[in-house]
C-alpha distance (Angstrom), angle and dihedral (degrees) to the residues before:
residue distance angle dihedral
X1 . . .
X2 3.82 . .
X3 3.83 88.8 .
X4 3.79 90.5 55.1
X5 3.78 90.4 48.0
X6 3.78 91.5 52.9
X7 3.78 91.8 48.5
X8 3.83 90.0 49.6
X9 3.80 91.6 49.6
X10 3.81 92.6 49.0
X11 3.80 92.0 47.3
X12 3.85 91.6 48.8
X13 3.78 89.6 49.1
X14 3.80 91.5 51.0
X15 3.82 90.6 49.8
X16 3.81 91.0 50.0
X17 3.77 92.1 49.0
X18 3.80 90.7 48.4
X19 3.77 91.0 49.9
X20 3.77 92.2 47.8
X21 3.81 91.3 49.8
X22 3.81 90.4 51.0
X23 3.82 98.0 41.0
X24 3.78 88.5 110.2
X25 3.76 119.8 47.6
X26 3.79 131.7 173.5
X27 3.82 127.0 -120.1
X28 3.84 111.5 -166.5
X29 3.77 136.9 -166.7
X30 3.83 138.3 -175.7
X31 3.79 132.4 -148.8
X32 3.82 87.5 -136.8
X33 3.77 136.6 4.3
X34 3.79 96.3 -153.0
X35 3.78 138.5 37.1
X36 3.80 120.9 -153.8
X37 3.79 118.7 -145.7
X38 3.81 110.8 -150.7
X39 3.79 132.1 175.3
X40 3.87 90.3 -91.1
X41 3.82 95.9 40.5
X42 3.81 109.9 149.0
X43 3.78 100.3 173.3
X44 3.78 133.2 -79.7
X45 3.78 141.7 -122.9
X46 3.76 121.0 -122.9
X47 3.80 120.6 -157.1
X48 3.78 114.9 -155.3
X49 3.76 120.5 -170.5
X50 3.80 141.0 160.3
X51 3.75 148.3 139.8
X52 3.79 141.0 -113.7
X53 3.81 116.2 -113.1
X54 3.81 115.5 -153.7
X55 3.74 135.3 -165.4
X56 3.82 92.2 -169.6
X57 3.82 139.0 30.7
X58 3.84 118.2 -70.2
X59 3.81 110.3 -86.8
X60 3.76 112.6 -117.6
X61 3.76 99.8 -164.8
X62 3.83 95.8 73.8
X63 3.81 141.4 22.4
X64 3.78 125.8 -108.0
X65 3.80 117.3 -137.8
X66 3.79 133.9 -172.6
X67 3.81 129.2 -140.5
X68 3.82 122.4 -169.9
X69 3.78 124.9 -168.2
X70 3.82 133.9 -177.8
X71 3.82 117.6 -163.7
X72 3.78 125.7 -169.1
X73 3.81 126.8 -152.0
X74 3.82 113.7 -61.8
X75 3.80 117.1 -117.4
X76 3.85 134.7 177.9
X77 3.80 114.9 -99.6
X78 3.82 132.0 -167.4
X79 3.77 112.9 -152.6
X80 3.83 114.4 -163.8
X81 3.79 131.5 -171.0
X82 3.79 117.5 -138.8
X83 3.76 121.4 -143.8
X84 3.78 132.7 -174.7
X85 3.76 110.7 -116.8
X86 3.80 125.8 170.0
X87 3.83 90.0 -11.6
X88 3.81 97.0 -53.2
X89 3.83 133.7 90.7
X90 3.81 114.1 -115.3
X91 3.80 135.6 172.2
X92 3.84 111.8 -95.8
X93 3.82 125.8 166.4
X94 3.77 119.9 9.1
X95 3.79 140.5 -171.5
X96 3.79 125.9 -151.1
X97 3.79 114.0 -144.9
X98 3.77 109.7 -164.9
X99 3.80 100.3 -160.7
X100 3.80 121.0 23.6
X101 3.85 121.1 159.3
X102 3.75 110.4 -113.8
X103 3.82 87.2 -144.4
X104 3.80 132.2 14.6
X105 3.79 131.0 174.1
X106 3.79 128.1 174.2
X107 3.82 124.6 -172.6
X108 3.78 126.4 -179.7
X109 3.79 141.7 176.1
X110 3.79 90.6 -118.9
X111 3.82 138.1 7.3
X112 3.79 109.0 -59.1
X113 3.78 93.0 -126.7
X114 3.84 88.7 60.0
X115 3.81 98.2 49.4
X116 3.83 106.7 28.2
X117 3.82 129.9 58.8
X118 3.77 121.2 -137.3
X119 3.79 89.6 -115.7
X120 3.79 93.4 56.0
X121 3.80 90.5 45.1
X122 3.78 90.1 53.2
X123 3.78 91.7 47.4
X124 3.83 97.0 50.0
X125 3.83 101.2 25.0
X126 3.78 95.2 -131.4
X127 3.85 108.5 150.3
X128 3.78 118.6 73.0
X129 3.78 93.8 -120.0
X130 3.78 93.7 49.5
X131 3.82 92.1 48.3
X132 3.83 94.4 53.0
X133 3.78 95.0 41.0
X134 3.81 93.4 56.5
X135 3.88 100.8 49.2
X136 3.77 104.1 61.0
X137 3.78 146.0 59.5
X138 3.79 133.0 -150.8
X139 3.80 118.4 -114.6
X140 3.78 103.7 173.6
X141 3.78 109.0 12.6
X142 3.79 137.0 36.0
X143 3.82 92.7 -145.2
X144 3.83 93.4 90.6
X145 3.80 93.6 147.6
X146 3.83 95.4 68.5
X147 3.81 92.0 48.8
X148 3.78 95.3 48.4
X149 3.81 90.2 46.1
X150 3.82 89.8 51.8
X151 3.80 91.0 49.2
X152 3.78 90.0 49.8
X153 3.82 91.4 52.1
X154 3.82 92.8 48.3
X155 3.79 93.8 47.8
X156 3.82 91.3 47.0
X157 3.76 90.4 51.3
X158 3.79 89.5 51.9
X159 3.79 92.3 49.7
X160 3.83 92.8 -115.1
X161 3.80 92.6 111.7
X162 3.81 115.4 48.8
X163 3.80 131.4 177.1
X164 3.82 114.1 -173.8
X165 3.77 108.7 177.1
X166 3.78 113.1 -172.6
X167 3.83 92.5 15.7
X168 3.81 96.3 114.3
X169 3.81 112.7 91.7
X170 3.83 110.8 -144.9
X171 3.83 117.7 -170.5
X172 3.79 119.8 -161.8
X173 3.80 91.8 -24.5
X174 3.82 88.4 -73.3
X175 3.83 114.8 74.2
X176 3.79 123.3 48.1
X177 3.80 135.6 175.9
X178 3.78 141.8 166.2
X179 3.82 140.2 172.1
X180 3.81 123.9 -131.2
X181 3.81 126.7 -168.1
X182 3.76 119.4 -131.2
X183 3.84 108.5 -156.2
X184 3.80 124.6 -136.6
X185 3.81 93.0 -110.0
X186 3.82 96.6 64.7
X187 3.81 119.4 127.9
X188 3.77 130.1 -127.6
X189 3.80 121.8 -91.6
X190 3.78 144.9 74.7
X191 3.80 115.2 -40.9
X192 3.80 112.2 -153.6
X193 3.81 113.4 -140.5
X194 3.79 116.1 -162.4
X195 3.79 130.0 -176.2
X196 3.82 120.9 -163.6
X197 3.79 129.2 -165.1
X198 3.81 110.3 -151.5
X199 3.77 127.7 -168.9
X200 3.80 126.3 169.5
X201 3.85 87.5 2.9
X202 3.80 90.2 -62.1
X203 3.81 129.4 108.2
X204 3.79 108.2 -114.4
X205 3.81 97.5 177.6
X206 3.78 141.1 -7.7
X207 3.81 140.3 -174.1
X208 3.78 134.2 -162.6
X209 3.78 137.4 -160.0
X210 3.84 134.5 161.4
X211 3.78 138.0 -117.8
X212 3.82 117.2 -149.7
X213 3.83 112.6 -138.7
X214 3.82 114.2 -171.9
X215 3.76 143.5 152.0
X216 3.81 119.5 -105.6
X217 3.82 137.4 -173.2
X218 3.79 120.5 5.9
X219 3.81 91.5 -11.8
X220 3.78 91.6 58.2
X221 3.84 92.6 45.4
X222 3.80 93.5 52.5
X223 3.84 92.0 44.4
X224 3.80 92.4 51.2
X225 3.80 92.9 44.8
X226 3.82 93.5 50.0
X227 3.80 92.3 50.5
X228 3.79 101.8 38.2
X229 3.84 100.9 32.9
X230 3.82 106.4 24.0
X231 3.83 93.4 163.4
X232 3.79 92.2 54.5
X233 3.79 90.5 44.6
X234 3.83 91.5 50.3
X235 3.81 93.6 47.5
X236 3.80 91.2 48.1
X237 3.81 90.8 49.9
X238 3.82 89.9 49.8
X239 3.83 92.4 50.7
X240 3.82 91.1 47.8
X241 3.79 91.8 49.2
X242 3.87 92.1 49.3
X243 3.77 91.8 46.8
X244 3.79 92.2 47.8
X245 3.81 90.1 50.1
X246 3.78 93.2 48.5
X247 3.84 91.1 48.0
X248 3.75 92.3 50.0
X249 3.80 91.2 48.5
X250 3.86 91.0 48.6
X251 3.80 91.5 50.8
X252 3.83 91.2 47.7
X253 3.85 90.5 51.8
X254 3.83 90.9 50.5
X255 3.76 91.9 52.6
X256 3.87 92.8 47.6
X257 3.78 88.9 57.6
């Protein structure tokens, strides 16, 4: 009898802990679930919004923060270091990273170092540096840190890696929203969008959805033709080049007369 009572108490405690951990849950929304890349695509803005659903009153002993991330398709990347030898610049050491997000943006209500512990960052791969450092492996050199840092700087300069601390508006600890810019050089694929609720530097809940980025119109037709029928694409390109050259020559002869 006592054994059953202990089991019942332990089970009730586990249920209460589970309920307490899930007393705050996230409800997310997107301004659009797909982005169309056309021939004149110059980038897009994505508005992400949502709310916090609660089963209990808002705790007053700690602050609730929101972190939003958007991750593009992962691709392999070779990072090379150039060195000057005999008066010319040549490729020296290199590192092969097997899975690097083609695009990554993170926005938060406050600086990440103030709201997120290193353990939670390692668990969920939220910060840009943590994400890059956990997806690759060295092939030639052991100095991976300098290569991943260089890749992070290059992608940040190109707008493909974004860190917007303090960019998430959070009203009355319930409604949140932010806007992220998708540059014109993004690639096709599914872009994972995650929203984290953080309290006491720990993730209490998170949700995920996807944004479909794809080419449309003439851009899509040319892309599909080049990848599925490369011989036809090459022949067509050759014919267009010859026709363009002949037309330019004909126009030039007319003007010479």
